[in-house]
RODRENZA-10529 format. One record per residue (C-alpha): residue number from 1; residue in one letter; x, y, z. Coordinates in pm, 1 decimal, decimal comma. Layout:
% RODRENZA-10529
     k   r       east      north         up
   NUM   A          X          Y          Z
...
//
This chain:
% RODRENZA-10529
     k   r       east      north         up
     1   X     1388,1     1170,7    -2043,4
     2   X     1351,6     1122,5    -1668,5
     3   X     1261,2      737,8    -1535,1
     4   X     1059,2      644,2    -1280,1
     5   X     1153,0      321,7    -1124,5
     6   X      859,2       85,7    -1085,5
     7   X      901,3     -200,2     -816,8
     8   X      628,7     -479,2     -811,7
     9   X      616,0     -759,4     -539,0
    10   X      444,0    -1067,1     -670,8
    11   X      267,4    -1387,4     -462,9
    12   X       91,2    -1661,4     -686,8
    13   X      -91,5    -1368,6     -900,8
    14   X       35,8    -1454,8    -1229,1
    15   X     -299,7    -1354,9    -1440,8
    16   X     -331,1    -1017,1    -1219,6
    17   X       49,7     -949,0    -1237,5
    18   X       16,0     -963,6    -1610,1
    19   X     -277,4     -750,5    -1673,0
    20   X      -87,2     -473,6    -1439,4
    21   X      267,7     -514,0    -1659,6
    22   X       56,7     -478,9    -1963,0
    23   X     -104,0     -173,4    -1829,6
    24   X      245,7       -9,6    -1760,9
    25   X      270,4       26,8    -2160,8
    26   X       13,4      325,2    -2162,3
    27   X       91,5      438,3    -1777,6
    28   X      335,4      709,2    -1885,7
    29   X      412,8      917,9    -2213,5
    30   X      663,8     1141,2    -2023,3
    31   X      889,8      929,3    -1850,1
    32   X     1073,8      576,6    -1922,3
    33   X      967,7      324,0    -1690,5
    34   X     1210,2       79,8    -1519,7
    35   X      995,7     -224,7    -1399,7
    36   X     1141,6     -448,1    -1149,8
    37   X      911,0     -722,4    -1051,9
    38   X     1017,4     -931,1     -716,6
    39   X      884,4    -1258,1     -705,8
    40   X      806,6    -1378,4     -337,3
    41   X      846,5    -1767,0     -386,4
    42   X      566,6    -1822,6     -592,1
    43   X      433,4    -2155,7     -669,1
    44   X      276,5    -2076,9     -992,1
    45   X      391,5    -1993,1    -1340,1
    46   X      426,7    -1598,4    -1226,9
    47   X      817,1    -1614,0    -1297,2
    48   X      763,1    -1798,7    -1615,2
    49   X      496,9    -1560,3    -1770,1
    50   X      746,7    -1269,0    -1678,8
    51   X     1024,8    -1397,9    -1820,3
    52   X      838,6    -1508,5    -2149,7
    53   X      615,8    -1182,2    -2201,1
    54   X      831,2     -893,2    -2020,9
    55   X     1191,8    -1029,9    -2106,6
    56   X     1291,0     -647,0    -2051,0
    57   X     1187,4     -598,4    -1684,0
    58   X     1402,7     -668,4    -1430,8
    59   X     1326,2     -987,3    -1233,8
    60   X     1443,4    -1083,3     -878,5
    61   X     1333,6    -1410,6     -730,7
    62   X     1336,7    -1426,9     -383,0
    63   X     1442,4    -1744,8     -187,7
    64   X     1152,1    -1735,5       61,4
    65   X      845,6    -1518,8      110,0
    66   X      970,6    -1243,2      385,8
    67   X      701,4    -1005,1      325,3
    68   X      600,3     -724,4      134,3
    69   X      851,8     -476,7      289,6
    70   X     1096,5     -723,3      248,6
    71   X     1077,8     -815,2     -132,8
    72   X     1025,0     -464,8     -190,6
    73   X     1350,7     -374,8      -27,6
    74   X     1511,7     -608,4     -248,8
    75   X     1458,1     -392,4     -548,6
    76   X     1472,7      -74,8     -363,0
    77   X     1801,3     -116,5     -256,6
    78   X     1905,2     -177,7     -541,5
    79   X     1746,4      155,9     -699,7
    80   X     1873,3      380,8     -492,6
    81   X     2245,2      239,0     -471,1
    82   X     2254,7      230,1     -878,1
    83   X     2549,8      474,7     -988,6
    84   X     2271,7      694,6    -1185,0
    85   X     1927,4      615,7    -1011,7
    86   X     1592,6      676,7    -1173,4
    87   X     1477,3     1059,7    -1059,1
    88   X     1171,8      868,1     -886,0
    89   X     1083,7      550,8     -728,3
    90   X      771,1      381,3     -759,8
    91   X      588,9       93,0     -533,5
    92   X      284,5      -97,0     -713,5
    93   X       80,7     -395,2     -640,3
    94   X       70,2     -657,8     -859,3
    95   X     -304,4     -654,1     -865,1
    96   X     -344,1     -307,6    -1049,1
    97   X     -449,4     -175,3    -1354,8
    98   X     -296,1      154,2    -1430,3
    99   X     -480,6      394,2    -1635,6
   100   X     -329,3      572,7    -1913,6
   101   X     -126,8      854,7    -1836,4
   102   X     -176,0      826,2    -1436,6
   103   X      200,4      764,1    -1391,7
   104   X      222,4     1109,9    -1590,5
   105   X      -10,0     1278,6    -1353,9
   106   X      166,6     1182,4    -1021,3
   107   X      506,9     1291,7    -1172,2
   108   X      369,5     1586,3    -1263,9
   109   X      235,3     1700,0     -915,6
   110   X      577,8     1610,8     -755,5
   111   X      728,9     1823,3     -999,3
   112   X      493,6     2120,9     -903,6
   113   X      533,0     2108,9     -533,3
   114   X      909,5     2047,0     -430,0
   115   X      780,6     2012,1      -63,0
   116   X      577,1     1691,1     -161,7
   117   X      745,1     1369,7      -55,5
   118   X      531,0     1126,2     -194,0
   119   X      192,7     1096,2     -390,3
   120   X      -86,9      821,8     -460,5
   121   X     -369,7      783,3     -711,6
   122   X     -706,6      748,1     -682,6
   123   X     -776,9      351,0     -631,9
   124   X    -1057,6      248,0     -753,8
   125   X    -1193,9     -119,1     -642,7
   126   X    -1366,2     -335,5     -940,3
   127   X    -1738,4     -229,4     -844,4
   128   X    -1592,8      118,6     -906,4
   129   X    -1586,0      257,7     -533,9
   130   X    -1313,8      422,0     -389,2
   131   X    -1038,8      208,7     -189,8
   132   X    -1059,0      397,8      110,3
   133   X     -697,0      282,6      248,0
   134   X     -547,8      546,8      -31,6
   135   X     -610,4      809,6      172,2
   136   X     -577,3      792,7      555,4
   137   X     -482,2      982,4      888,8
   138   X     -273,3      830,8     1126,5
   139   X     -429,8      612,2     1356,4
   140   X     -411,1      797,2     1664,0
   141   X     -563,0      706,5     2019,8
   142   X     -856,8      938,2     1926,0
   143   X     -909,1      801,6     1559,1
   144   X     -849,5      459,2     1669,0
   145   X    -1108,8      491,3     1915,3
   146   X    -1381,8      620,9     1672,1
   147   X    -1285,7      349,7     1476,9
   148   X    -1317,5       64,1     1764,0
   149   X    -1646,8      214,7     1866,5
   150   X    -1768,7      175,2     1507,4
   151   X    -1848,9      547,6     1519,9
   152   X    -1664,0      607,3     1204,2
   153   X    -1885,7      358,9     1000,2
   154   X    -2217,3      544,0     1157,0
   155   X    -2094,9      924,0     1086,0
   156   X    -1847,4      884,1      775,5
   157   X    -1946,0     1264,5      691,3
   158   X    -1808,1     1355,3      997,2
   159   X    -1470,9     1555,6      989,7
   160   X    -1432,2     1443,5     1353,7
   161   X    -1551,3     1047,7     1353,2
   162   X    -1470,7      993,2      976,1
   163   X    -1098,5     1112,4      978,5
   164   X     -900,2      778,7      948,2
   165   X    -1026,7      686,4      570,9
   166   X    -1129,8     1082,2      522,6
   167   X    -1464,5      959,3      437,4
   168   X    -1607,2     1306,9      463,3
   169   X    -1408,1     1437,6      173,2
   170   X    -1490,4     1402,9     -189,7
   171   X    -1322,6     1150,8     -348,0
   172   X    -1268,4     1376,8     -674,9
   173   X    -1061,2     1604,5     -447,4
   174   X     -689,7     1616,6     -432,8
   175   X     -584,8     1677,8      -75,4
   176   X     -306,6     1619,2      159,6
   177   X     -324,8     1311,3      361,5
   178   X     -114,7     1165,6      664,4
   179   X      -79,3      820,6      453,1
   180   X     -150,7      657,7      122,2
   181   X     -126,8      295,6       69,3
   182   X      142,1       59,7      -67,6
   183   X      -54,9      -34,9     -356,2
   184   X       67,1      284,9     -537,1
   185   X      282,9      537,0     -415,4
   186   X      509,8      759,2     -586,7
   187   X      826,7      929,5     -462,6
   188   X     1163,9     1129,5     -583,8
   189   X     1461,4      884,6     -558,3
   190   X     1661,4     1143,1     -339,9
   191   X     1366,0     1173,1      -73,6
   192   X     1369,5      795,8      -44,8
   193   X     1749,4      820,5       18,4
   194   X     1655,2     1040,4      267,4
   195   X     1399,3      866,8      452,4
   196   X     1523,7      497,5      403,6
   197   X     1368,1      166,5      284,1
   198   X     1028,3        8,4      430,9
   199   X     1042,6     -137,2      775,0
   200   X     1076,5     -516,1      739,5
   201   X      932,1     -542,6     1131,5
   202   X      594,2     -554,4      947,8
   203   X      579,9     -908,4      742,5
   204   X      236,8     -799,7      557,3
   205   X       28,7     -435,6      630,8
   206   X      141,5     -147,0      808,5
   207   X      454,0      -73,3      632,0
   208   X      303,1      170,3      384,5
   209   X      167,0      347,4      701,2
   210   X      502,4      335,7      911,9
   211   X      687,1      450,3      619,7
   212   X      454,7      797,1      540,1
   213   X      510,5      854,1      942,9
   214   X      856,1      887,0      874,2
   215   X      805,1     1070,8      571,3
   216   X      623,2     1289,0      802,4
   217   X      898,6     1336,4     1044,1
   218   X     1119,2     1416,5      790,6
   219   X      926,7     1751,8      707,1
   220   X      758,0     1598,5      402,7
   221   X      403,1     1647,9      272,3
   222   X      201,7     1368,3      139,5
   223   X      -82,0     1422,7     -116,1
   224   X     -362,2     1209,9     -241,1
   225   X     -381,6     1272,9     -612,3
   226   X     -763,0     1242,6     -724,8
   227   X     -679,1     1325,5    -1101,5
   228   X     -434,4     1013,3    -1139,5
   229   X     -632,3      672,8    -1157,6
   230   X     -563,2      310,5    -1100,3
   231   X     -804,8       28,7    -1036,3
   232   X     -739,0     -210,5     -776,6
   233   X     -859,5     -576,4     -687,0
   234   X     -682,9     -580,5     -336,1
   235   X     -603,6     -871,3     -149,4
   236   X     -518,0    -1079,2     -403,0
   237   X     -232,2    -1243,3     -248,9
   238   X     -339,2    -1208,1       89,2
   239   X     -663,2    -1413,0       37,5
   240   X     -480,4    -1752,3      -49,7
   241   X     -355,7    -1740,4      354,2
   242   X     -684,2    -1608,7      502,4
   243   X     -554,8    -1700,7      890,4
   244   X     -195,6    -1581,1      835,2
   245   X     -327,3    -1236,7      654,6
   246   X     -554,3    -1185,8      972,7
   247   X     -283,3    -1205,1     1191,5
   248   X      -46,9    -1000,9     1023,3
   249   X     -300,6     -731,9      978,5
   250   X     -343,5     -689,3     1363,0
   251   X      -12,2     -740,4     1383,9
   252   X       95,8     -457,6     1238,3
   253   X     -160,1     -268,1     1417,4
   254   X      -14,2     -333,1     1747,3
   255   X      376,4     -285,8     1603,3
   256   X      225,6       79,9     1506,3
   257   X       64,6      179,3     1788,0
   258   X      304,4       83,7     2051,5
   259   X      600,8      222,7     1827,0
   260   X      457,4      552,0     1803,7
   261   X      170,9      635,4     2051,4
   262   X      176,6      395,4     2353,2
   263   X      374,1      602,2     2542,9
   264   X      231,7      894,1     2544,5
   265   X     -133,1      710,0     2574,1
   266   X     -311,1      740,4     2907,1
   267   X     -301,5      352,9     3076,3
   268   X     -709,4      316,3     3046,5
   269   X     -714,2      470,1     2692,0
   270   X     -411,7      232,5     2579,9
   271   X     -566,0      -64,8     2722,7
   272   X     -892,4        1,8     2540,0
   273   X     -698,9       32,1     2246,4
   274   X     -519,3     -285,4     2303,8
   275   X     -813,5     -471,7     2407,3
   276   X     -988,3     -374,8     2110,2
   277   X     -725,2     -502,0     1877,8
   278   X     -746,1     -824,7     2007,9
   279   X    -1139,2     -856,3     1981,7
   280   X    -1145,6     -755,7     1664,6
   281   X     -872,5     -979,0     1560,7
   282   X    -1037,2    -1285,6     1752,7
   283   X    -1356,4    -1201,8     1579,4
   284   X    -1226,8    -1208,0     1262,1
   285   X    -1057,5    -1520,2     1308,0
   286   X    -1405,5    -1679,8     1407,5
   287   X    -1575,5    -1552,1     1107,7
   288   X    -1328,6    -1674,4      844,2
   289   X    -1328,8    -2006,0     1061,1
   290   X    -1708,7    -2045,4      990,5
   291   X    -1648,6    -1903,7      602,0
   292   X    -1399,2    -2173,3      539,0
   293   X    -1628,3    -2458,8      684,4
   294   X    -1947,7    -2322,1      544,9
   295   X    -2089,6    -2571,1      287,4
   296   X    -2067,5    -2500,4      -88,1
   297   X    -2342,4    -2491,1     -327,4
   298   X    -2249,8    -2681,5     -656,6
   299   X    -2447,2    -2610,3     -955,6
//
């Protein structure tokens, strides 16, 4: 039986991590799961819980919170360097619950389509709606402009304006995409060895987008597989430090844009995009400030 190495990075989400790990028991009937939990310096009982309830899983305790890419790479580096590495590697968020058989569907797609380098499932939020980040186009200057101006929200069904989150495509349709989200990505280990690890320049956010860009550069297709379903709470760790999270989010936008598009973008468009990123960052920080200072009703 072939093996899927599953890497889960955790930061202070003990209860969600517990639910995620329990769901893995039904995630696959056709593959052996080799589970790696990387704890990113949690202060809750996450480490104790994993040791107590899942002693067969690998547990890596990071001495500090080096970010999402850094923590995933701690495990991925060992997985690809093993004398007999697992046939597949996956990164999975701790705030997910995997529907029975989802991993079999994802791996089965890779087997049937050897030109595909990475696949991701249909991620559903707690209210049952689609996590829009699970199937994306690259934020080219044009796509970024539609998002900055709000046209993507005004015309979500437009193939032109709704390209970033592909809101014009039925969520039940399996489709090739530019990028998946790091909450759940599966790839053949040889492809991972070819493309390389996550870029640790990104602390949080953007590293999955950058990774997918490199997959494409190496000639691999990326596919959103609608038949595989995973539930996603979303931002369970990032909510704990909202200001830092906002800054990391917009820093990731800057890094990606400057790395892949800035040199080929006309100055005026480049300035509009950079200004738009900064403006949206400041507005997000202001909104977060007033949310945090708003009096809470006590019942």
